[in-house]
N, C-alpha and C positions, 0 to 999 in steps of 0.2 A: 878321703881326708876329713878329720873331725871338724865340725863347725866351730868357728871362732866364738868364744864366750865374751860377751860384752859385760864385764863385771860392773863397770860404772853404771850402765843402764839398769842392770839387775838390782844393784844395791839401791839406786834411787827409787825403783818401784817398791822394794821391800820397805824402805824407810817411809815412803808415802802410805803404804798399807798399814804399817805399825802406827803411824800418827793418826790415821783415820779411825782405827780400832780404839786407840786411846781416847780420842775425842768422843766416840760413841759411848764410852764408859765414863765420861767426864773425868778423865785422868790426864796428867801431864805426860806427854810422850817422852820427855827427858828422864823420867823416873824408870824407864824400861831399857835394860841393857841388851843389845843385840850381840849374841855370841855366835860368830860365824864358824860353822863346823867344817874342818879342813881334812877330814879323813880322806886319804888317797888324793889330796890336792897338792900339787907341786909348790915348793916355796916361792917360785916366781909369781904364781897367781896370788899367793898370800901377800906378797910384797905389793902387788897392785892394789889389793884391798886396803892395806895399811896406808898407801899413798892417798887413798880416797877417804881416809879418816877413821877407818875401823881400827879398834885397839884390842878387842876381846875375841879370842879364838878358842875353839874347843876341839880336843882330840879324844878319840875313843880308845886308842891302844898305846900303851907305854912304849912298845917296841918301835912303832912309827914315830912317836913323839920325841924319843930320845935323840934321834938324828936330826929331826926337823927343827925343833924348838931352838937349839943353839944357833941356828942360822937366822933366827928372827927374834933377837933378844929384846927388841923395842916393844913387843906385844905383851899383852896379859894372857896367860894360858890357863884354860880350864880343863880339868880331867872330867869328861862327861860319860865315859864308857865304864863297863864293869872293871873294877880294880881288884886283881888277885893279890892276896896278902904277900906273896913272894915278890911282887913288883912294887911294893910300897916304898922301899928304900930309894929306888930310882925315881919314882913318881915325885917324891918330896923334893928332889933336887931340881926338877924342871917345871913343875906346875905351881901356879899361884893360888889355885883354889881347886877343891875336889867336890864335884857335885854328887858323886855316886857312892856315898857311904851307905852300904846296904845291909850291914850286919853289925852286931856288937863286937864280934871277933875282929872284923876289919877295923872298926874304930879303935879298938885296943892296940892293934898292931901299928896304926898310924901314930897313936899317942906314944907308943914305945920307941918307934923310930925317930919321931920328932924330938923326943926328949934328948936323944943322943946328939942332935945337931943344934939344940937350943932354939928350936922353931916353935911357933904357934900357928897352926894350920887352919885357915878358913874352910869350913866344910858345909855341905848340905846333906840331909838325910834323905835317901831315895826310898820312896814308898810305892809299892805295887798295889794300885787301887783296883785293877781289873781282875786280879787273881790268876792271871795267865801264868802257866808254868814256864813259859819261854822268857818271861821278864824277871829281872832282878829287883830287889828291894824288900823292905819290910812289908810283909803281906797284910793287906787291909782290904780284902775282898768285900764288895758291897753288901752281901748278905749278912756279914758278921761285923760290920764296922762299929756297932755299938756293943759288941760282945767281947768274947775272950781274946780275940786277936788284938783288939784295941788296947786292952789292959796290958797284954804282953808287950806291945809296942811301947806303951808309956813306961813300963818298967825298964825297957832297954834305954829309952831316952834319959831316964833318971840316972842310969849308970854312965851313959855317954857324957852327960853334962858334968860329971865329976872328973872327967879326963882333962887335966890341966892344959895339955898341949893341943887340944882341939877347940876351935872357936866355932860353935854351931850357929849358923846364920839363917837357916831356913830349911825348906823342903824342895825336893825334886821329884818329878814323876814323868812317865811316858804313857800317854793315852794309847789304847789299842788302835790298830789300823781299822779305819771305818770308811764307809762309802761317802759320807758327807761330813764336813767339819763340825756341824751342829751335834752330831752323835758323840763327839768328844767332850762336849760342854759339861755333862754331869761329872766327869772325872776331874775336870779342873775346878768345878764347884766344890767337890768333896775335898780336894787338896786344900783349897782356901779355908773351908770349914774346919779341917783338921788343924791347920795353922792357928786358927783363932782359939781352938781348944788348948793347944800347946802353949800359946801365949798366956792364957789364964792359969794353966796348971804349973808352968815352968817359966815364970817371968824373968828369971836370971839370964835367959838367952834372949836375943833380939827378935828372932824369927822374922826378920825383915824381908828375906828373899823367897820367892816362889819361882823356881826354874821349871817352866812347863810351856809346851808349845813348840812345834817344829814346822817345817815347810808347809805341810798340808793343813795345819790347824792353828797356826800361831795367832791369827786374828781373834779367834774365839778365846784362846788362852789369855790374851791381853784384856779382852772384855771381862774376863773372870778374875783378873788381878795379877797376872804374871808380871814379875819384875825382871825376869831374864827369859829370853826366847832363844832357842838353839836352831839355827837355820843354815843349811848347807846348800841343797840343790837349787833353791830359788836364787842364790847368789852365784854359785860356781858351776851350775849346770849339772847334768847327770855325771855321776862318778865313772871313771874309766879304770876299773880294777883288773 
């Protein structure tokens, strides 16, 4: 029989760790949004988290989200997984924010679909800072971040910012899997540095959000400026898929 998950105790520990990390960086813990990742988590467990004061939740797949989210309308829902262009129409009907805009073509499709329903969609641009082929995002591998890939990315950003129905609020990344959280720090530092460059070059967008950090590395991400952390396992336990 599966072990009972104590969501209240888990959530309290996560909040304490977030607050400690924020204080180490001389930050206000209240400026950091906890997005609870609910992939493969039953609605009853999500309702427990809502009762404990959580309001922001993240789903990875439109197919799962489209039956789950209508059961939990009181929450704010974030699309945090790869979004296929043929799923954009459905995604816009159920998600409040999209973290994973990883190409110009996807941004254009979101704009096209949003224009049909008269919506303006808050989005983050996903950046692949590790260069891993298994990760999505605008490629900004470390060895070339000051070269051609960066200028290509900036040209895409310029076009995306012209799309009226998108409201670009910042950046998102996934650090590579590492043996120790400290090894993820350089990736979070690079995302923060890239955000500062974008603020200077494209001041018409706010660039206020940095969505980075997950269960294994969120404290380091907060120390490096994360405004949103995406945490599932530390709250809901290991997924049972």
